KEMI-842801 format. One record per atom (N, C-alpha, C, O, CB): x, z, y. Coordinates in steps of 0.1 Angstrom, whole numbers, plus 5000, padded with zeros to 4 digits. Glycine has a CB too. Layout:
KEMI-842801
XZY;...
***
This chain:
KEMI-842801
313547962194;312447952203;312847972218;313548072221;311348062199;312447882226;312747892240;311447892248;310647802247;313647772245;311248002256;309948022262;309847942275;308847952283;309748162265;310947862279;310847782291;310547632288;311147542293;312147792299;309547612279;309247472275;308347412285;308247282285;308547472261;307747492293;306847432304;307247482317;307747592319;305347472301;306947392327;307347432341;306647552346;307147632354;307047312350;305447582340;304647702344;305347822340;305247932347;303247692338;306147822329;306847942325;307947972335;308148092339;307547912311;308647872340;309647902350;309047952363;309548052369;310447762353;307847902367;307147942379;306748092377;306848172387;305947862382;306248132366;305848262363;307048362364;306948462371;305248282349;308148322358;309348402359;309948412373;310348522377;310448342350;309848302381;310348312395;309448402403;309948462413;310348172401;308148412400;307348502407;307748642404;307748732413;305848482403;308048672392;308648802388;309948832396;310048942402;308948812373;310748732397;312048752403;311848782418;312648852424;312948622402;310848722424;310648752438;310248892441;310248932453;309548652444;309848972431;309449112433;310549212430;310349332431;308249142424;311749162426;312749252422;313249342433;313249292445;313949172416;313549462430;313949562440;315149502448;316049432442;314349692434;315249532461;316349472469;317749512464;318649432467;316149512483;317849622457;319249662453;319749562442;320949562440;319249802448;318849482436;319349382426;319249242431;319749152425;318549392413;318649222443;318249092447;319448992449;319248872446;317449102460;320549052453;321748962455;322148892442;322648772442;322949032461;322048962431;322348902418;321448782415;321848672411;322349002407;320148812416;319148712413;319248592423;319148472418;317748772413;319448622435;319448512445;320548412444;320448302448;319448572459;321648462438;322848382437;322848292425;323748212423;324148472436;321848302417;321748222405;320948092406;320148082415;321148302393;321347992398;320447872398;319047912394;318848012387;321047762388;318047832397;316647862395;316347902381;315648002378;315747752400;316747822371;316447842357;317047972352;316448052345;316847732349;318348002356;318948122352;318348252359;318148352352;320448122356;317848232371;317148342378;315848372370;315448492368;316848302392;315148262366;313948282358;314248352345;313448442341;313248152356;315348322338;315648382325;315948532327;315548612319;316948312319;316748562338;317048702340;315748782343;315548892339;317948722352;314848722351;313548792354;312748822341;312248932340;312748702364;312648722333;311848742320;312548842311;311848922305;311648602313;313848852311;314548942302;314449082308;314149182300;315948902300;314749102321;314949232326;313749302333;313649422333;316049232337;312749222337;311649272345;310349282337;310149202328;311449182357;309649392339;308349412331;307349312335;306949292347;307749552334;306849232325;306049122327;304649152333;304049082341;305849042315;304049262328;302649292331;302549402342;301349452344;301949342319;303549432349;303549542359;302649492371;302649382375;304949582363;301949592376;301049572388;301849612401;301249612412;299749642387;303049662399;303749712411;304249592420;304449482415;305049792406;304349622433;304849532442;306349512442;306849402446;304449562456;307049612437;308549602435;308949642421;308449742415;309249702445;309749562415;310049572401;311549622399;312449572405;309849442393;311749712390;313049762386;313449692373;312549642366;313049912384;314749692370;315249622357;315149722346;316149782341;316749572359;313849742341;313549842331;313149792317;312849872309;312549932337;313049662315;312349612304;313249622291;312649662280;312049472306;314549592290;315249582278;315249722270;315049822276;316649532280;315449712257;315349832249;316749892248;316850012251;314949792235;317749822244;319149882243;320249792250;321249852254;319449902229;320049662251;320949582258;320549572273;319849492277;321049432252;321049672281;320449702294;321349652305;322549632303;320149842295;320749642317;321549622329;322649732330;322349842327;320649632342;323849692334;324949782333;324649922340;324850022333;326149722339;324249922352;323950042359;322750022367;322749972379;325150092368;321550062362;320350042369;320050122381;319150102389;319150062359;321050222384;320850302396;321650252408;321350292419;321350442393;322550162406;323450122416;322950002425;322349912419;324750082410;323150022438;322849912447;323949812446;325149842447;322649962461;323649682444;324649582442;325449552454;326549502453;323949452438;325049602466;325849582478;326949682478;328049662483;324949602490;326749802471;327849902470;328649892457;329749932456;327250042472;327949842447;328549842434;328249702428;327349682419;327949952424;329049602432;328649462429;329049422415;329949342413;329349372439;328449482405;328749462391;328149332386;328649272377;328349572382;327049292393;326449162389;325749172376;325449282371;327449052388;325349062370;324649052358;325649082346;326449002343;324048912356;325549202341;326349252330;325549352322;324649422328;327749302334;325849372310;325049462301;325849582297;327149582297;324649382289;325149682294;325749802287;324849842275;323649842276;325849922297;325549862264;324849912252;325350052249;326450072244;325049822239;324550152251;324850292247;324350312233;323150332231;324250392257;325250312224;324850312210;324250442206;323250442198;326050282201;324750552211;324250682208;323850752220;324050702231;325350772200;323150872219;322850952231;323751082230;323951132219;321350992231;324251122242;325151232241;326551202235;326751092231;324551352234;327451302235;328751272229;329351392223;329251502229;329651212240;329951382212;330551502205;331951532210;332451642206;330651472190;332451452219;333851482223;333951602234;334951662236;334451362229;332751622240;332651742249;333751752260;334251852263;332751872241;334051632266;335051632276;334551702289;333451672294;335451482280;335351802294;334851892304;334551812317;333751862326;335752002306;335251702320;335151632333;334151512332;334051442342;336451592337;333551492321;332751372319;331551352329;330751442330;332151362304;331551242335;330451212345;329151202339;328151232345;330751092353;329051162326;327751152319;327151282317;325951292314;327951082306;327851392318;327251532316;326251552327;325351642325;328351642317;326251482338;325351502348;323951442345;322951482352;325851432361;323851362335;322551302332;322251292317;321151262313;322351172338;323251302308;323151272294;322551382287;322451502291;324451232288;322051352275;321451462266;322551552262;323751512260;320851392254;322251682260;323251782256;323551762241;324751782238;322651922258;322651722233;322851712219;323151572215;322251482217;321651772211;324251542209;324551402205;323651362194;323351442185;326051392200;323151242194;322151202184;322151042183;322650972191;320751252187;321551002172;321250862170;319950822176;319050912178;321250822155;319850702180;318550652185;317750602172;318250512165;318750532196;316550652170;315850632158;315650482154;315750442143;314550692158;315350402164;315050262162;316150172168;315850052171;313650222168;317350222169;318350142175;318650002170;318649912177;319650222175;318749992157;319049862151;317949762153;318249652156;319349882135;316749802151;315649712153;315549672167;315249562171;314349782148;315749772177;315649742191;316849642195;316549562204;315749862199;317949662189;319049572192;318749432189;318949332197;320349612185;318249412177;317849272173;316749222182;316749102185;317349282158;315749302185;314749252194;315249202208;314849102213;313649362197;316249282213;316849242226;317649112224;317649022233;317749352231;318349102213;319148972211;318248852209;318448742214;320048992198;317048882202;316048772201;315548732215;315348612218;314948812192;315348832224;314848802237;315848722245;315448632253;314448932244;317148762244;318148682251;318048532247;318248442256;319548742249;317848512234;317748372230;316448312234;316448192239;317848362214;315348382233;314048332237;314048282252;313448182255;312948432234;314648362260;314648332275;315848252279;316048212291;314548462283;316748222269;317948152272;318748212284;319148142293;317648002275;318948342283;319648412294;321148362294;321748362283;319548562292;321748332305;323148292306;324048402301;323748522303;323548242320;325248362296;326148472290;326648562301;326848512313;327248402283;326948682298;327448782307;328248882299;328148892287;326248852315;329048962307;329849072300;328949172294;327949202299;330849132309;329449232283;328749352277;329749462274;330849442270;328049302263;329349582278;330249702277;329649802267;328449832268;330349772291;330449852258;330049942248;330950062248;332050052242;329949872233;330650172254;329450212261;329950282274;331150302276;328550302253;329050312283;329450372296;328950522297;329350592305;328950302308;328050562288;327550702288;327750782275;327350892275;326050692292;328350722265;328550782253;329650712245;329750592247;327250792244;330450782238;331550712230;330950652218;330350722209;332650812226;331050512217;330450452205;331150482192;330650452181;330450302207;332350542193;333150572181;333350722179;334250762172;334450502181;332350802184;332450942181;332150972167;331750872160;331351022191;332251092162;332051122147;330751072142;330651042130;332151262145;329651062150;328451012144;328650872138;327850832129;327451002156;329550792143;329750662138;330250662124;329850562116;330850592147;330950762119;331450762105;330250772096;330350722084;332350882103;329150832100;327950842091;327050722093;326450672083;327250972094;326850682105;325750582108;326150442110;325450352107;324950632120;327450422115;327950282117;327150192126;327050072124;328150222103;326450252135;325650172144;326550082153;326149982157;324750262153;327750132157;328550052165;329149932157;329249822163;329750132171;329449952145;329949842136;328749742135;329049622136;330349892122;327549792133;326449702133;326249622146;325949502145;325149782130;326449692157;326349622170;327349512172;327049402176;326449732181;328649542168;329649442170;329449322161;329649212165;331049512166;328949352149;328649242140;327449152146;327549032145;328249292126;326449212151;325349132157;325749062169;325248952172;324149232160;326649122177;327149052189;327948932185;327848822191;327949142198;328748942174;329548832170;328648712165;328948602167;330448872158;327448752159;326548642155;325848572167;325448452165;325448702146;325748642178;325148582190;326248562201;326048592213;323948662195;327448532197;328648532206;328448452219;328948482229;329848492199;327548342218;327348262229;326548322240;326548272251;326648132224;325948442237;325248512248;326048602256;325548662266;324148592241;327348622253;328248712260;329548652264;330048572257;328448842251;330048702275;331448662279;332348762273;332648762261;331548652295;332948852282;333848962276;333049072269;332049122275;334749012288;333449102257;332949222250;333949332252;335149322247;332649182235;333549442258;334449552261;333949672253;332849712253;334449592276;334849732245;334649852238;335449972244;336649962245;334949842222;334750072249;335450182255;335350312246;334250352243;334750212269;336450372243;336450482234;337650572236;338650532241;336450432220;337450702231;338550792230;338950802215;339850882212;338150932235;338350732206;338650742192;338950602186;338150562177;337450802185;339950542190;340250402185;340650402170;340750292164;341350342193;340950522164;341350522150;340250462141;340550402131;341650662146;339050482145;337950422136;338050272136;337750212125;336550462142;338550212146;338750062146;339750012137;339849892135;338950022161;340650092132;341650052123;341150022109;341849952101;342850152122;339950052106;339250012094;339049862094;338749802104;337750082093;339349802083;339349652082;338049592085;337949472090;339849612069;336949662083;335649612087;335549592102;334949492106;334449702082;336049682109;336049672124;337049562129;336749482137;336349802131;338249562122;339249472126;338749322124;338949242133;340549492118;338049302114;337549162111;336549122122;336649012127;336849162097;335649212125;334649172135;335249162149;334849082158;333449272135;336249252152;336949242165;337649102166;337649042177;337949352167;338249052156;338848922156;337848812159;338048722166;339648892143;336648832153;335548732155;335148732169;334948632175;334348762146;335048852175;334548862189;335648812199;335248772210;334249002192;336848802195;337948762203;338148612203;339048552209;339248822199;337248542196;337248392195;335948332200;334848382196;337548342180;336048242209;334848172214;334748032208;335747962207;334948162230;333648002203;333447872196;333547762206;333447782218;332047872189;333647642201;333847522210;332647502219;332747442229;334147402201;331447542214;330247522222;329847642231;328847642237;329147492213;330747742232;330447862240;330447812255;331447742259;331547972238;329447852263;329347802277;330547832286;330847752295;328147852283;331347942283;332447972291;333847962284;334848012289;332248122296;333847892273;335047882266;336247822274;337347882273;334847802253;336047712281;337047652288;337547742299;338747742302;336647522294;336747812306;337147912316;338048012311;339148042317;335947972323;337748072300;338548172294;339948112290;340948182291;337848242281;339847992284;341047932280;342047902292;343247932291;340747802272;341447842302;342247812314;342847932321;343947922327;341347722324;342048042321;342548162328;343348262320;343748362325;341348222334;343448232307;344148322298;343648452297;344348552294;345548332303;342348472298;341648602297;341048622283;340348532279;340548612308;341448722276;340848742263;339348782264;338948852272;341648862255;338548722255;337148752255;336748882249;335548912248;336348642249;337748962244;337449092239;338449192245;339549152248;337649092223;338049312247;338849412253;338549552247;337349592248;338849422269;339449612241;339249752236;339949842246;341249842247;339849772222;339149922253;339750012263;339850152257;338750212254;338850012276;341050212257;341250342250;341650442261;342650422268;342350322239;340950552261;341250662271;342350742265;342250792254;339950742274;343350762274;344550842270;345050912282;346050872288;345650752263;344351012287;344751082299;345851182298;346451212308;343451152305;346151222286;347151332284;348151292274;347851202265;346451462280;349351342275;350451302266;350751412255;351551392247;351751282274;350051522256;350251632246;348951692243;348051702252;351351732251;348851752231;347551812227;347251942234;346051982235;347551832213;348252012239;347952132246;347152102259;346152172262;349352202251;347552002266;346751962278;345451902273;344351932279;347451862286;345451822263;344151752258;343151862254;341951842258;344451662246;343551962248;342552072243;341952142255;340852192253;343252172234;342552152266;342052212278;340752142283;339852202287;343052222289;340852012283;339751932289;339051832280;337951792282;340351852300;339651802268;339051712258;338951792245;339551752235;339751582256;338351912244;338452002233;338051942219;338651982209;337652122235;337151852219;336651802206;337051652204;336651592194;335151812205;337851602213;338251462212;339451442202;340051542200;338651402226;339651322197;340751302188;342151342195;342251342207;340851162183;343151372186;344451412191;345151292198;344751172196;345251452179;346051332207;346851232214;347651142203;347651022205;347851292223;348151202193;348951132183;348051022176;348550912174;349551222173;346851062172;345950962165;345550852174;345450732170;344751032160;345350872187;345050772196;346150672198;345950552198;344550832210;347350732200;348550642202;348850562190;349150442191;349750732206;348650622178;348950542166;347950432164;348250322160;348850632154;346650452168;345650352167;345850242177;345650122174;344250412168;346150282189;346450172199;347550082195;347549962197;346750242213;348650142190;349750062185;349349972173;349749852173;350950152180;348550022164;348049942153;347249822158;347349712154;347150032144;346249852168;345449742173;346349642180;346049522179;344449802183;347249682187;348149592194;348949502184;349049382186;349249662203;349349562173;350049482163;349149392155;349549292150;350749582153;347849422156;346849332150;346349222160;345449142157;345649412145;347049222171;346649122182;345249142187;344549042191;346848982177;344749262187;343549302194;343849342208;344649432210;342749422186;343349272218;343649302232;343249452236;342049492234;342949212242;344149532240;343949672243;344249692258;345249642263;344849762234;343449782264;343749832277;343849982276;342950042271;342649782288;344850042281;345050192281;344450242294;344750192305;346550232280;343650342293;343050412304;343650552306;343350642298;341450422303;344550562316;345050692320;344050752330;344250742342;346550692326;343050812325;341750822332;341050942327;340650942315;340950692331;340751052335;341051052350;342351112353;343151162344;339951132356;342751102366;343951162371;343551302378;342551312384;344651072382;344451392376;344251532381;345351572391;346451512390;344151632370;345151672399;346251722407;347351772397;347051812386;345751832417;348551782402;349751822394;350651912402;350651902415;350451702387;351551982396;352552062403;353651972408;353951862403;353252162393;354252002420;353852122428;352652082438;352551972442;355052172437;351752182440;350752162450;351252182464;352252252465;349552252446;350552132474;351052162488;351052312491;350352382484;350052092498;351952342500;352052482504;352752572494;352752692494;350652542505;353452502484;354352582475;353552642463;354152712455;355052682482;352252612462;351452662451;351652582439;352052462439;349952672455;351252642427;351252562415;349952592407;349152682411;352452612406;349652512397;348352512390;348152652384;347052702383;348252402380;349252712380;349052842373;348452952382;347853052377;350352892367;348552932395;348053032404;346453022404;345853112410;348553002418;345952912399;344552892397;344052912383;342952872379;344052752402;344952972375;344753002361;344552872353;343752862344;343553092359;345352772357;345252642350;346652592346;347652622354;344552532358;346852532335;348152472332;348352342340;347452282345;348352442317;349652302341;349952172347;349652062336;350552032329;351452162353;348452012336;348051932325;348451792326;348451722315;346551932324;348851742337;349351602339;350551592347;350551532358;348251522346;351651652343;352951652350;353451502351;353051422342;354051742344;354251472361;354751332362;355551292350;355451172347;355651322375;356251382343;356951332332;356051292321;356351192314;357851452326;354851352319;353851312309;353251172313;353051092305;352751412307;352951162326;352351032331;353350922328;352950812325;352051042346;354650952331;355650842329;355750802314;355850692311;357050892333;355650902305;355650872291;354350782287;354550692279;355651002282;353250812293;352050732290;352150592295;351850492289;350850802296;352750582307;352950442313;353950362305;353750242302;353350452328;354950432301;355950362292;355350322279;355650212274;357150452290;354550402273;353850372261;352950252263;352950162254;353050492255;352250252274;351250142276;352050012278;351549902273;350450162289;353150012284;353949892285;354449842272;354549722269;355149912295;354849942263;355449902250;354449842241;354749752233;356050032244;353149882242;352149822234;351549692240;350649632234;351049922231;351949662252;351549532258;350149542264;349449432264;351549422248;349749652269;348349662276;348249562287;349249542294;348049802281;347149502289;346949402299;347149462313;347749402322;345549332298;346649582314;346849662327;346449802323;345949832312;345949602338;346649892333;346150032331;344850052340;344649982350;347250132336;344050142335;342850182343;342950332347;343350412338;341550152335;342650362359;342650502363;341450532372;340750442377;343950532371;341150662373;340150712383;340650852387;341550902381;338650702377;340050902397;340351042401;339251132395;338051102396;340351052417;339651242389;338751332382;337651382392;337951422403;339451442376;336451382387;335351432395;334951572389;335151592377;334151332395;334351652397;333751782392;332251762391;331551772400;334151902401;331851722379;330451692377;329551812374;329951892365;330251582366;328451822381;327551932378;326751892366;325951792366;326651962390;326751972355;326051932342;324551932344;324052012352;326452022331;323951842337;322451842337;321951972331;320852032335;321951722329;322652032321;322252152314;323352252316;324452232313;321952132299;322952372321;323952482322;324852462334;324652372342;324752492310;325752562336;326652552347;327952482344;328152432333;326952692352;328852482354;330152412352;330852482341;330852612340;330952412365;331552412332;332552472323;333552552331;333852522342;333252372314;334052662325;334952752332;336152682337;336652702348;335352862323;336752592329;337952512334;337652432346;338552412354;338452432322;336452372347;336052292358;335752382371;335952332382;334952202355;335252502369;335152592380;336552622386;336652622398;334552732375;337552642378;338852662382;339452532389;340052542400;339852702371;339152412384;339552292390;338952272403;339552222413;339352172380;337652312404;336952302417;337652392428;337752342439;335452342416;338152502424;338952582433;340252512438;340652532449;339252722427;340852442428;342052372432;341652262442;342352242452;342652302419;340552192440;340052082449;339852142463;340152082473;338852022443;339152262463;338852322476;340152362483;340152352495;337952442474;341052412476;342352442482;343052312488;343552322499;343352512472;343052212480;343652082485;342952022497;343651962505;343751982473;341652042497;340851982508;341052062521;340752012532;339451982504;341552182520;341752272532;340452282540;339452342535;342852212541;340452232552;339252252561;338152152558;337052162564;339652252575;338452042551;337451942548;336551992536;337052052527;338151812545;335351962537;334451992525;334751892514;335151772517;332951992529;334451922502;334551832491;333451722493;332351762499;334451902477;333651602489;332651502489;331651522478;332051522466;333351362489;330351532481;329351542471;328651402470;327951362479;328351652474;328751342458;328151212456;327851192442;328751212433;329051102462;326651142439;326351102425;326351222415;326751202404;327250992420;326051342420;326051452411;327351522409;327551602400;325451422399;328451482417;329751532414;330451562428;330151502438;330551422407;331351672427;332251692438;333451612436;334051602425;332551852439;333951562448;335151472447;336151512458;335751572469;334751322448;337451492456;338351512466;338151412477;337851292474;339851502461;338351442490;338251342501;339351242498;340451272493;338451412515;339051112502;340051002499;341351032506;342350992500;339450872504;341451092518;342751102524;343551222518;344651242521;342551132539;342851292509;343651392501;344051342488;345151352484;342751522500;343051282481;343351232468;344351122467;345151112458;342051182461;344351032478;345250922478;346750962477;347450932467;345050842490;347251032487;348651072487;349051172476;350151172471;349051132500;348151262473;348451372463;348351332449;349151372440;347651492466;347351252446;346951222432;347351082428;347951062417;345551252429;346850982436;346950842432;348250782435;348850712426;345850772439;348850802447;350050722451;351250752442;351950652439;350350752465;351450872438;352650892429;352450822416;353350772410;352851042426;351250812411;350950742398;351150592400;351750532392;349450772394;350650532411;350750392414;352250362416;352750252411;349950352426;353050442422;354450422423;355150412410;356050332407;355150532432;354750502401;355250502387;354950372380;355750322373;354650622380;353650332381;353250202375;354150082381;354549992373;351750172377;354350092394;355249982400;356649982394;357249882392;355250002415;357150102392;358550112386;358550042372;359649992368;358950252385;357450052365;357449992352;356749852352;356549792341;356650082342;356549802363;355949662365;354649642357;354549542350;357049562361;353749742358;352549732351;351349752361;351449842369;352449832339;350449662360;349349672370;348349782367;348149812355;348549532370;347849852377;346949962375;345649922383;345749892395;347550102380;344549932377;343249912384;342350032384;342250102374;342549792377;341850062395;340850172396;339650132387;339350022386;340450202410;338950232382;337950212372;336850112377;336550022370;337250342369;336450132389;335350042394;335949902396;335249802392;334850092408;337149882401;337749742402;337949682388;337749562387;339049752410;338249762379;338449712365;337149662360;337049552354;338949822356;336049732362;334749692357;334249562363;333949472356;333749802360;334249562377;333649442383;334449322382;333949212385;333349482398;335749332378;336549212376;336549162362;337249062359;338049252380;335849232353;335749182339;334749062338;333549082341;335249302330;335248942335;334348832336;333448822323;332648722322;335248702336;
***
């Protein structure tokens, strides 16, 4: 069923599009008229009496980041599916702690809502766009072993493959993907049919239409347990990444986030702040070497943020890390943005990022900052 059978349908949708909040307007304005109408019908509330409309309509296949102004975060038309709420991995630095639910849980009507959104994409003939699973919760956390909502999602996306360009799965638990049920559907998602609207572009540019992004910030479990206490072991992640690579599943390794490391300026070391040296250069080098060996397309990195949790205070380890940040910033205040404290750029660059990028250069492997990685995913 296509709801654009009459010119009046397009006109109605374009009227909706004219009311979209200015932070999304650049995305809508850059599209051909019919595509703009399709996006308006899918993303915008049809019966609203408001003069300005937010992209709030979809149930689970949502606008990637509904809070971001496209002028500052030009992600464009792309989707995010957060399969679960909250996360069992309890990573102390997670930015989602600033807004996510404290208790990990399933969404009661998730499967039905997913199908309804997929039906709506077909009904409005929305042009294909990237889809990310997930940005606020790990889709392969232990809940998946019981409920398999992520497997269901991947299967349904494969059935409507023409509605999506790159399918990205972001996880700290790639071991679940080694199950043959997941391998089969991942291979399906990595193939575009001859009638896919973007097939020739992907073919000409050599870009895989599937990407499994695996977070691997630490090279040993002693460091991992400090900040990722309930996440899978380093060994299990590395074994799964190697398996996926051998299965010809496109993998991207995320050495993400990056933390300060010994020696700190002024002759200090992390232990003086009651913290271990969790990311020494030798460990980073081992991770970069591993990424090259498994043939990752590139590396992804970001600088660790000190996120103020929505519930409760900062974890003790992050209180200590905040003191490290304050020491490194010297007379500059920490940058407060988006619910997190951050190192000033002129501090983070030379102390945290540049040594890592130099290391990547020595191994001839490209490194992309998290935001650049996201917005460059076609």
